[in-house]
DOKE-890469 format. One record per residue (C-alpha): x, y, z; chain. Coordinates in Angstrom, 1 decimal. Example, Ala and Ser with C-alpha at 12.3 -4.5 7.8 and 13.67 -1.06 7.14 Angstrom:
2
<site c1="12.3" c2="-4.5" c3="7.8" kette="A"/>
<site c1="13.7" c2="-1.1" c3="7.1" kette="A"/>
***
This chain:
349
<site c1="0.0" c2="0.0" c3="-0.1" kette="A"/>
<site c1="3.0" c2="2.4" c3="0.9" kette="A"/>
<site c1="4.4" c2="1.7" c3="-2.6" kette="A"/>
<site c1="1.2" c2="2.2" c3="-4.4" kette="A"/>
<site c1="0.7" c2="5.8" c3="-2.8" kette="A"/>
<site c1="4.4" c2="6.5" c3="-3.4" kette="A"/>
<site c1="4.0" c2="5.5" c3="-7.1" kette="A"/>
<site c1="1.1" c2="8.0" c3="-7.4" kette="A"/>
<site c1="3.2" c2="10.6" c3="-5.7" kette="A"/>
<site c1="6.2" c2="10.0" c3="-7.9" kette="A"/>
<site c1="4.0" c2="10.5" c3="-10.9" kette="A"/>
<site c1="2.6" c2="13.7" c3="-10.0" kette="A"/>
<site c1="6.2" c2="15.2" c3="-9.0" kette="A"/>
<site c1="7.5" c2="13.8" c3="-12.3" kette="A"/>
<site c1="4.9" c2="15.1" c3="-14.6" kette="A"/>
<site c1="5.0" c2="18.5" c3="-12.7" kette="A"/>
<site c1="8.8" c2="18.6" c3="-13.0" kette="A"/>
<site c1="8.6" c2="17.9" c3="-16.6" kette="A"/>
<site c1="6.2" c2="20.5" c3="-17.4" kette="A"/>
<site c1="8.0" c2="23.2" c3="-15.4" kette="A"/>
<site c1="11.4" c2="22.3" c3="-17.1" kette="A"/>
<site c1="9.6" c2="22.5" c3="-20.6" kette="A"/>
<site c1="11.7" c2="25.7" c3="-22.3" kette="A"/>
<site c1="9.4" c2="29.0" c3="-22.4" kette="A"/>
<site c1="6.3" c2="27.0" c3="-20.6" kette="A"/>
<site c1="4.5" c2="28.7" c3="-17.8" kette="A"/>
<site c1="4.0" c2="26.5" c3="-14.7" kette="A"/>
<site c1="0.5" c2="26.5" c3="-14.2" kette="A"/>
<site c1="-1.3" c2="24.5" c3="-11.4" kette="A"/>
<site c1="-4.9" c2="23.4" c3="-12.0" kette="A"/>
<site c1="-8.0" c2="22.9" c3="-9.8" kette="A"/>
<site c1="-8.4" c2="19.7" c3="-11.9" kette="A"/>
<site c1="-5.1" c2="18.4" c3="-10.7" kette="A"/>
<site c1="-5.9" c2="19.4" c3="-7.1" kette="A"/>
<site c1="-9.2" c2="17.6" c3="-6.9" kette="A"/>
<site c1="-7.3" c2="14.6" c3="-8.6" kette="A"/>
<site c1="-5.1" c2="14.2" c3="-5.6" kette="A"/>
<site c1="-8.0" c2="14.6" c3="-3.1" kette="A"/>
<site c1="-9.8" c2="11.7" c3="-4.8" kette="A"/>
<site c1="-6.9" c2="9.2" c3="-4.6" kette="A"/>
<site c1="-7.9" c2="6.0" c3="-2.8" kette="A"/>
<site c1="-4.5" c2="4.7" c3="-1.9" kette="A"/>
<site c1="-3.9" c2="3.6" c3="1.6" kette="A"/>
<site c1="-1.1" c2="4.8" c3="4.0" kette="A"/>
<site c1="-0.4" c2="3.8" c3="7.4" kette="A"/>
<site c1="-0.6" c2="7.4" c3="8.6" kette="A"/>
<site c1="0.0" c2="6.6" c3="12.3" kette="A"/>
<site c1="3.4" c2="4.9" c3="11.4" kette="A"/>
<site c1="5.9" c2="7.8" c3="11.0" kette="A"/>
<site c1="8.7" c2="5.5" c3="9.5" kette="A"/>
<site c1="6.2" c2="4.2" c3="7.0" kette="A"/>
<site c1="5.2" c2="7.7" c3="6.0" kette="A"/>
<site c1="8.9" c2="8.7" c3="5.6" kette="A"/>
<site c1="9.7" c2="5.8" c3="3.7" kette="A"/>
<site c1="6.7" c2="6.7" c3="1.1" kette="A"/>
<site c1="7.8" c2="10.4" c3="1.1" kette="A"/>
<site c1="11.4" c2="9.4" c3="0.4" kette="A"/>
<site c1="10.3" c2="6.9" c3="-2.3" kette="A"/>
<site c1="8.2" c2="9.7" c3="-4.3" kette="A"/>
<site c1="11.1" c2="12.3" c3="-4.5" kette="A"/>
<site c1="13.6" c2="12.6" c3="-7.3" kette="A"/>
<site c1="17.0" c2="10.9" c3="-7.0" kette="A"/>
<site c1="18.5" c2="14.4" c3="-6.1" kette="A"/>
<site c1="16.7" c2="17.4" c3="-4.7" kette="A"/>
<site c1="17.9" c2="20.9" c3="-3.5" kette="A"/>
<site c1="17.3" c2="22.0" c3="0.1" kette="A"/>
<site c1="17.0" c2="25.8" c3="-0.1" kette="A"/>
<site c1="16.1" c2="26.9" c3="3.2" kette="A"/>
<site c1="19.0" c2="27.6" c3="5.5" kette="A"/>
<site c1="18.0" c2="25.7" c3="8.6" kette="A"/>
<site c1="18.1" c2="22.6" c3="6.2" kette="A"/>
<site c1="14.4" c2="21.8" c3="6.0" kette="A"/>
<site c1="13.1" c2="20.1" c3="2.7" kette="A"/>
<site c1="9.3" c2="21.0" c3="2.8" kette="A"/>
<site c1="6.9" c2="18.1" c3="1.4" kette="A"/>
<site c1="2.9" c2="18.1" c3="1.1" kette="A"/>
<site c1="0.7" c2="15.3" c3="0.1" kette="A"/>
<site c1="-2.9" c2="14.4" c3="0.3" kette="A"/>
<site c1="-4.4" c2="11.2" c3="2.2" kette="A"/>
<site c1="-7.9" c2="10.3" c3="2.2" kette="A"/>
<site c1="-8.9" c2="13.8" c3="0.9" kette="A"/>
<site c1="-6.8" c2="15.5" c3="3.8" kette="A"/>
<site c1="-3.6" c2="17.5" c3="2.8" kette="A"/>
<site c1="-0.5" c2="16.7" c3="5.0" kette="A"/>
<site c1="2.5" c2="19.1" c3="5.1" kette="A"/>
<site c1="5.9" c2="18.1" c3="6.4" kette="A"/>
<site c1="9.5" c2="18.3" c3="6.2" kette="A"/>
<site c1="12.8" c2="16.3" c3="6.2" kette="A"/>
<site c1="15.5" c2="18.0" c3="7.9" kette="A"/>
<site c1="19.2" c2="17.4" c3="7.9" kette="A"/>
<site c1="20.2" c2="19.5" c3="11.0" kette="A"/>
<site c1="23.6" c2="20.7" c3="11.3" kette="A"/>
<site c1="23.9" c2="19.7" c3="15.0" kette="A"/>
<site c1="23.3" c2="15.9" c3="14.3" kette="A"/>
<site c1="23.3" c2="14.9" c3="10.5" kette="A"/>
<site c1="26.9" c2="13.9" c3="10.7" kette="A"/>
<site c1="26.0" c2="11.6" c3="13.4" kette="A"/>
<site c1="23.7" c2="9.8" c3="11.0" kette="A"/>
<site c1="20.6" c2="11.3" c3="11.9" kette="A"/>
<site c1="17.8" c2="13.0" c3="9.8" kette="A"/>
<site c1="14.6" c2="14.5" c3="11.3" kette="A"/>
<site c1="10.9" c2="13.8" c3="9.9" kette="A"/>
<site c1="7.9" c2="15.6" c3="10.7" kette="A"/>
<site c1="4.4" c2="15.7" c3="9.3" kette="A"/>
<site c1="0.8" c2="16.7" c3="10.2" kette="A"/>
<site c1="-2.5" c2="17.5" c3="8.7" kette="A"/>
<site c1="-2.5" c2="21.1" c3="6.9" kette="A"/>
<site c1="-3.3" c2="23.7" c3="9.7" kette="A"/>
<site c1="-6.1" c2="25.7" c3="8.9" kette="A"/>
<site c1="-8.3" c2="28.3" c3="10.5" kette="A"/>
<site c1="-11.0" c2="25.7" c3="11.3" kette="A"/>
<site c1="-8.1" c2="23.1" c3="12.1" kette="A"/>
<site c1="-5.6" c2="25.5" c3="14.0" kette="A"/>
<site c1="-3.4" c2="22.8" c3="16.0" kette="A"/>
<site c1="-3.4" c2="19.3" c3="14.3" kette="A"/>
<site c1="-1.5" c2="16.6" c3="16.0" kette="A"/>
<site c1="2.0" c2="16.6" c3="14.7" kette="A"/>
<site c1="4.1" c2="13.3" c3="14.2" kette="A"/>
<site c1="8.0" c2="13.8" c3="14.3" kette="A"/>
<site c1="11.2" c2="12.3" c3="15.3" kette="A"/>
<site c1="14.9" c2="11.8" c3="14.6" kette="A"/>
<site c1="15.5" c2="8.8" c3="12.4" kette="A"/>
<site c1="18.8" c2="6.6" c3="11.9" kette="A"/>
<site c1="20.1" c2="3.2" c3="11.6" kette="A"/>
<site c1="17.9" c2="2.0" c3="14.5" kette="A"/>
<site c1="14.9" c2="2.9" c3="12.2" kette="A"/>
<site c1="16.3" c2="1.5" c3="9.2" kette="A"/>
<site c1="17.2" c2="4.8" c3="7.7" kette="A"/>
<site c1="21.2" c2="5.7" c3="6.5" kette="A"/>
<site c1="22.4" c2="9.1" c3="6.3" kette="A"/>
<site c1="25.7" c2="9.3" c3="4.4" kette="A"/>
<site c1="27.8" c2="12.5" c3="4.0" kette="A"/>
<site c1="29.1" c2="12.7" c3="0.4" kette="A"/>
<site c1="30.3" c2="16.2" c3="0.3" kette="A"/>
<site c1="30.3" c2="19.3" c3="2.4" kette="A"/>
<site c1="26.7" c2="20.3" c3="1.9" kette="A"/>
<site c1="25.6" c2="17.0" c3="0.3" kette="A"/>
<site c1="24.1" c2="13.8" c3="2.1" kette="A"/>
<site c1="22.3" c2="10.7" c3="0.9" kette="A"/>
<site c1="19.6" c2="9.3" c3="2.6" kette="A"/>
<site c1="18.4" c2="5.7" c3="2.2" kette="A"/>
<site c1="15.6" c2="3.8" c3="3.7" kette="A"/>
<site c1="13.2" c2="0.9" c3="2.2" kette="A"/>
<site c1="15.6" c2="0.5" c3="-0.7" kette="A"/>
<site c1="15.3" c2="3.9" c3="-1.9" kette="A"/>
<site c1="18.2" c2="6.6" c3="-2.0" kette="A"/>
<site c1="17.8" c2="10.2" c3="-2.4" kette="A"/>
<site c1="20.8" c2="12.8" c3="-2.5" kette="A"/>
<site c1="19.9" c2="16.2" c3="-0.4" kette="A"/>
<site c1="22.1" c2="19.2" c3="-1.8" kette="A"/>
<site c1="22.1" c2="21.8" c3="1.0" kette="A"/>
<site c1="22.1" c2="25.3" c3="-0.1" kette="A"/>
<site c1="25.6" c2="26.6" c3="-0.4" kette="A"/>
<site c1="25.5" c2="30.4" c3="0.4" kette="A"/>
<site c1="29.1" c2="30.5" c3="1.7" kette="A"/>
<site c1="30.1" c2="33.0" c3="-1.1" kette="A"/>
<site c1="27.3" c2="35.4" c3="-0.1" kette="A"/>
<site c1="28.6" c2="39.0" c3="0.4" kette="A"/>
<site c1="27.0" c2="41.5" c3="2.7" kette="A"/>
<site c1="27.3" c2="44.9" c3="0.8" kette="A"/>
<site c1="29.7" c2="47.3" c3="3.0" kette="A"/>
<site c1="26.9" c2="50.0" c3="3.3" kette="A"/>
<site c1="24.6" c2="47.5" c3="4.8" kette="A"/>
<site c1="26.5" c2="46.9" c3="7.9" kette="A"/>
<site c1="26.4" c2="49.5" c3="10.7" kette="A"/>
<site c1="29.4" c2="50.1" c3="12.9" kette="A"/>
<site c1="27.9" c2="48.4" c3="16.1" kette="A"/>
<site c1="26.6" c2="45.4" c3="14.1" kette="A"/>
<site c1="28.0" c2="42.0" c3="13.2" kette="A"/>
<site c1="26.9" c2="39.8" c3="10.2" kette="A"/>
<site c1="26.0" c2="36.3" c3="11.3" kette="A"/>
<site c1="25.3" c2="34.9" c3="8.0" kette="A"/>
<site c1="23.1" c2="34.7" c3="4.9" kette="A"/>
<site c1="19.6" c2="33.3" c3="5.2" kette="A"/>
<site c1="17.2" c2="31.6" c3="2.6" kette="A"/>
<site c1="13.6" c2="31.7" c3="3.8" kette="A"/>
<site c1="11.2" c2="28.8" c3="2.7" kette="A"/>
<site c1="9.2" c2="31.7" c3="1.2" kette="A"/>
<site c1="12.1" c2="32.2" c3="-1.3" kette="A"/>
<site c1="13.1" c2="35.7" c3="0.2" kette="A"/>
<site c1="16.9" c2="36.1" c3="1.2" kette="A"/>
<site c1="18.0" c2="38.0" c3="4.3" kette="A"/>
<site c1="21.3" c2="39.1" c3="5.6" kette="A"/>
<site c1="21.2" c2="38.2" c3="9.6" kette="A"/>
<site c1="22.7" c2="40.8" c3="11.7" kette="A"/>
<site c1="23.3" c2="41.5" c3="15.4" kette="A"/>
<site c1="23.7" c2="45.1" c3="16.8" kette="A"/>
<site c1="26.1" c2="44.3" c3="19.9" kette="A"/>
<site c1="25.6" c2="47.8" c3="21.3" kette="A"/>
<site c1="21.7" c2="47.5" c3="21.5" kette="A"/>
<site c1="21.5" c2="43.7" c3="21.7" kette="A"/>
<site c1="19.0" c2="43.3" c3="19.1" kette="A"/>
<site c1="18.8" c2="41.1" c3="15.9" kette="A"/>
<site c1="17.7" c2="42.2" c3="12.4" kette="A"/>
<site c1="16.8" c2="40.6" c3="9.2" kette="A"/>
<site c1="17.7" c2="42.5" c3="6.3" kette="A"/>
<site c1="16.4" c2="42.0" c3="2.8" kette="A"/>
<site c1="19.1" c2="40.6" c3="0.5" kette="A"/>
<site c1="18.9" c2="42.5" c3="-3.0" kette="A"/>
<site c1="22.0" c2="41.3" c3="-4.4" kette="A"/>
<site c1="20.0" c2="39.0" c3="-6.5" kette="A"/>
<site c1="16.5" c2="39.6" c3="-7.8" kette="A"/>
<site c1="13.9" c2="39.6" c3="-5.0" kette="A"/>
<site c1="11.2" c2="36.8" c3="-5.4" kette="A"/>
<site c1="8.4" c2="39.3" c3="-4.6" kette="A"/>
<site c1="7.0" c2="42.8" c3="-5.8" kette="A"/>
<site c1="6.9" c2="45.4" c3="-3.1" kette="A"/>
<site c1="4.4" c2="48.2" c3="-2.9" kette="A"/>
<site c1="4.4" c2="51.2" c3="-0.5" kette="A"/>
<site c1="2.3" c2="50.9" c3="2.7" kette="A"/>
<site c1="-0.5" c2="53.5" c3="3.3" kette="A"/>
<site c1="1.3" c2="53.8" c3="6.9" kette="A"/>
<site c1="4.4" c2="55.4" c3="5.2" kette="A"/>
<site c1="6.5" c2="55.6" c3="2.0" kette="A"/>
<site c1="9.1" c2="54.3" c3="3.9" kette="A"/>
<site c1="7.2" c2="51.1" c3="4.6" kette="A"/>
<site c1="7.0" c2="48.6" c3="1.8" kette="A"/>
<site c1="5.1" c2="45.3" c3="1.5" kette="A"/>
<site c1="5.8" c2="42.1" c3="-0.5" kette="A"/>
<site c1="2.5" c2="41.5" c3="-2.6" kette="A"/>
<site c1="3.1" c2="37.6" c3="-2.4" kette="A"/>
<site c1="4.8" c2="37.2" c3="1.0" kette="A"/>
<site c1="3.1" c2="40.1" c3="3.1" kette="A"/>
<site c1="6.6" c2="40.8" c3="4.5" kette="A"/>
<site c1="6.7" c2="44.2" c3="5.7" kette="A"/>
<site c1="10.1" c2="46.3" c3="5.6" kette="A"/>
<site c1="11.1" c2="49.7" c3="6.7" kette="A"/>
<site c1="13.5" c2="51.8" c3="4.3" kette="A"/>
<site c1="16.4" c2="52.6" c3="6.6" kette="A"/>
<site c1="19.2" c2="54.4" c3="4.9" kette="A"/>
<site c1="20.2" c2="51.8" c3="2.1" kette="A"/>
<site c1="18.7" c2="48.8" c3="3.8" kette="A"/>
<site c1="15.4" c2="47.3" c3="4.1" kette="A"/>
<site c1="14.8" c2="46.0" c3="7.6" kette="A"/>
<site c1="11.9" c2="43.3" c3="8.2" kette="A"/>
<site c1="9.6" c2="44.8" c3="10.5" kette="A"/>
<site c1="6.4" c2="42.7" c3="10.0" kette="A"/>
<site c1="4.9" c2="39.4" c3="8.9" kette="A"/>
<site c1="1.2" c2="38.7" c3="8.6" kette="A"/>
<site c1="-0.2" c2="37.2" c3="11.9" kette="A"/>
<site c1="-2.5" c2="34.7" c3="10.1" kette="A"/>
<site c1="0.9" c2="33.1" c3="8.2" kette="A"/>
<site c1="2.3" c2="32.7" c3="11.5" kette="A"/>
<site c1="-0.6" c2="31.1" c3="13.3" kette="A"/>
<site c1="-1.0" c2="28.7" c3="10.5" kette="A"/>
<site c1="2.7" c2="28.1" c3="10.1" kette="A"/>
<site c1="3.1" c2="28.7" c3="6.4" kette="A"/>
<site c1="6.0" c2="29.2" c3="4.2" kette="A"/>
<site c1="5.1" c2="33.0" c3="4.8" kette="A"/>
<site c1="5.7" c2="32.9" c3="8.5" kette="A"/>
<site c1="8.8" c2="34.8" c3="8.5" kette="A"/>
<site c1="12.7" c2="33.9" c3="8.7" kette="A"/>
<site c1="12.9" c2="33.1" c3="12.6" kette="A"/>
<site c1="12.9" c2="29.4" c3="11.6" kette="A"/>
<site c1="15.8" c2="29.6" c3="9.0" kette="A"/>
<site c1="18.9" c2="30.7" c3="10.7" kette="A"/>
<site c1="22.0" c2="30.4" c3="8.8" kette="A"/>
<site c1="23.3" c2="27.2" c3="10.7" kette="A"/>
<site c1="25.5" c2="26.0" c3="8.0" kette="A"/>
<site c1="27.4" c2="29.3" c3="7.9" kette="A"/>
<site c1="27.6" c2="30.4" c3="11.6" kette="A"/>
<site c1="31.3" c2="31.0" c3="12.6" kette="A"/>
<site c1="32.4" c2="29.4" c3="15.6" kette="A"/>
<site c1="30.2" c2="30.6" c3="18.8" kette="A"/>
<site c1="29.2" c2="34.0" c3="17.2" kette="A"/>
<site c1="25.4" c2="33.1" c3="17.5" kette="A"/>
<site c1="25.6" c2="31.9" c3="21.0" kette="A"/>
<site c1="27.7" c2="34.7" c3="22.1" kette="A"/>
<site c1="24.8" c2="37.2" c3="20.4" kette="A"/>
<site c1="22.0" c2="35.2" c3="22.0" kette="A"/>
<site c1="23.6" c2="35.2" c3="25.5" kette="A"/>
<site c1="24.4" c2="39.1" c3="25.0" kette="A"/>
<site c1="20.7" c2="39.6" c3="24.3" kette="A"/>
<site c1="19.3" c2="37.4" c3="26.8" kette="A"/>
<site c1="21.9" c2="36.4" c3="29.7" kette="A"/>
<site c1="19.7" c2="33.7" c3="31.2" kette="A"/>
<site c1="20.5" c2="31.6" c3="28.1" kette="A"/>
<site c1="24.0" c2="31.2" c3="29.1" kette="A"/>
<site c1="24.9" c2="27.6" c3="29.6" kette="A"/>
<site c1="21.8" c2="26.5" c3="28.3" kette="A"/>
<site c1="22.3" c2="26.5" c3="24.4" kette="A"/>
<site c1="24.7" c2="25.2" c3="22.0" kette="A"/>
<site c1="26.5" c2="27.2" c3="19.3" kette="A"/>
<site c1="23.2" c2="26.8" c3="17.1" kette="A"/>
<site c1="21.0" c2="28.3" c3="19.8" kette="A"/>
<site c1="19.5" c2="24.8" c3="20.6" kette="A"/>
<site c1="18.6" c2="24.3" c3="24.2" kette="A"/>
<site c1="20.6" c2="21.3" c3="25.9" kette="A"/>
<site c1="17.4" c2="19.9" c3="27.4" kette="A"/>
<site c1="16.0" c2="19.4" c3="23.7" kette="A"/>
<site c1="13.2" c2="21.9" c3="24.2" kette="A"/>
<site c1="13.7" c2="23.4" c3="20.9" kette="A"/>
<site c1="15.8" c2="26.5" c3="19.7" kette="A"/>
<site c1="16.1" c2="30.0" c3="21.2" kette="A"/>
<site c1="13.6" c2="32.1" c3="19.5" kette="A"/>
<site c1="14.9" c2="35.0" c3="17.3" kette="A"/>
<site c1="11.7" c2="36.9" c3="16.3" kette="A"/>
<site c1="12.6" c2="40.6" c3="16.3" kette="A"/>
<site c1="9.6" c2="41.5" c3="13.9" kette="A"/>
<site c1="5.9" c2="42.3" c3="14.5" kette="A"/>
<site c1="3.0" c2="40.0" c3="13.5" kette="A"/>
<site c1="0.6" c2="42.4" c3="12.0" kette="A"/>
<site c1="-3.3" c2="42.0" c3="11.3" kette="A"/>
<site c1="-3.6" c2="45.2" c3="9.3" kette="A"/>
<site c1="-1.5" c2="47.6" c3="7.4" kette="A"/>
<site c1="-2.4" c2="50.2" c3="9.8" kette="A"/>
<site c1="-0.5" c2="48.4" c3="12.5" kette="A"/>
<site c1="2.8" c2="49.0" c3="11.0" kette="A"/>
<site c1="2.3" c2="52.8" c3="11.5" kette="A"/>
<site c1="4.0" c2="52.2" c3="14.9" kette="A"/>
<site c1="7.2" c2="52.1" c3="13.2" kette="A"/>
<site c1="7.2" c2="55.4" c3="11.7" kette="A"/>
<site c1="5.9" c2="57.1" c3="14.9" kette="A"/>
<site c1="8.7" c2="55.6" c3="16.6" kette="A"/>
<site c1="11.4" c2="56.6" c3="13.7" kette="A"/>
<site c1="9.8" c2="60.4" c3="14.0" kette="A"/>
<site c1="9.5" c2="60.4" c3="17.8" kette="A"/>
<site c1="11.9" c2="63.2" c3="19.3" kette="A"/>
<site c1="12.2" c2="61.0" c3="22.2" kette="A"/>
<site c1="14.0" c2="58.5" c3="20.5" kette="A"/>
<site c1="17.7" c2="59.3" c3="19.7" kette="A"/>
<site c1="18.9" c2="58.6" c3="16.3" kette="A"/>
<site c1="21.8" c2="56.5" c3="17.8" kette="A"/>
<site c1="18.9" c2="54.0" c3="19.3" kette="A"/>
<site c1="16.7" c2="54.0" c3="16.1" kette="A"/>
<site c1="17.7" c2="50.4" c3="15.6" kette="A"/>
<site c1="15.4" c2="49.8" c3="18.6" kette="A"/>
<site c1="12.5" c2="51.1" c3="16.5" kette="A"/>
<site c1="12.3" c2="47.9" c3="14.4" kette="A"/>
<site c1="12.3" c2="45.4" c3="17.4" kette="A"/>
<site c1="9.3" c2="44.1" c3="19.2" kette="A"/>
<site c1="10.4" c2="41.7" c3="22.1" kette="A"/>
<site c1="8.4" c2="38.8" c3="22.8" kette="A"/>
<site c1="6.6" c2="39.9" c3="26.0" kette="A"/>
<site c1="5.6" c2="43.0" c3="24.1" kette="A"/>
<site c1="4.3" c2="41.0" c3="21.2" kette="A"/>
<site c1="1.5" c2="39.6" c3="23.3" kette="A"/>
<site c1="-0.2" c2="43.1" c3="23.6" kette="A"/>
<site c1="-2.9" c2="43.9" c3="21.2" kette="A"/>
<site c1="-0.9" c2="47.0" c3="20.2" kette="A"/>
<site c1="2.8" c2="46.2" c3="20.7" kette="A"/>
<site c1="5.2" c2="48.9" c3="20.8" kette="A"/>
<site c1="8.7" c2="48.8" c3="19.7" kette="A"/>
<site c1="11.8" c2="48.6" c3="22.2" kette="A"/>
<site c1="12.7" c2="52.1" c3="21.6" kette="A"/>
<site c1="9.4" c2="53.3" c3="22.8" kette="A"/>
<site c1="8.6" c2="51.0" c3="25.5" kette="A"/>
<site c1="9.9" c2="53.2" c3="28.4" kette="A"/>
<site c1="8.2" c2="56.1" c3="27.1" kette="A"/>
***
């Protein structure tokens, strides 16, 4: 039964890939194809994580490119009329120890906001083999099927000289699952992080000015909001609904540049911003007790474009020193729970 579903998935993927690669042909996704997926009657032991992993792996091409910088390869499939979403992750912390992480759940929706998630680390004990074949290339094998995962090599990414302020450190390049690229920086004096839009390559979105200010621009596809600060575009907002439903447009907090972090630079920055994390995290920001990774989420979750006006008010406030303007773009975790959150620069005012 697993093989039967895998064969259907493989045919769909192969057909889509062939159409997409045809020269001059516009990739088009049709309602007919979507409905066809929902009407498949193949059985899959959806409660067996290893069986689902084997089916997904069997449906992939022999070689795939993992674009997000926290090394997630995102997948989706339909089973008994229900869409599932998941990911295969080759985490920097344990892939060289022969581990691959797999997670999947029903696709979250407004009416199904917290579906049960099945996840775990797989290795030889689960019949899964992970082999390193190059610096950023791994072969994953299970159930007689092998797939090569090529991780995104952004090692040659160069941050423009005018994009880094005197108090900032460039921690690495970020490729978000939305397709948007960022520069991840830390301000050591003010102890805050920023995601700066990488425009050294064409941006995979079209930006339009917000009604709140001509200095704020919004991505038509992603909904990402940026503030034009000097020659840089600082990420200041992500739409709340996308974050709540955990979509590909939920922002870059989960795509840190873990393949390109130099030594303890990230851990040192986290501890500087939150001293309580000292001794509790590894160099990637993962908690030693397995509770997850330290959350770096400096931007607002907005519901309406008018919510973004707070950043303009902060930047134009005479009470905020120009030297502290970087604090105007950061909403801390506690403040983010308020209905009308304020940037750090305005919290004490």
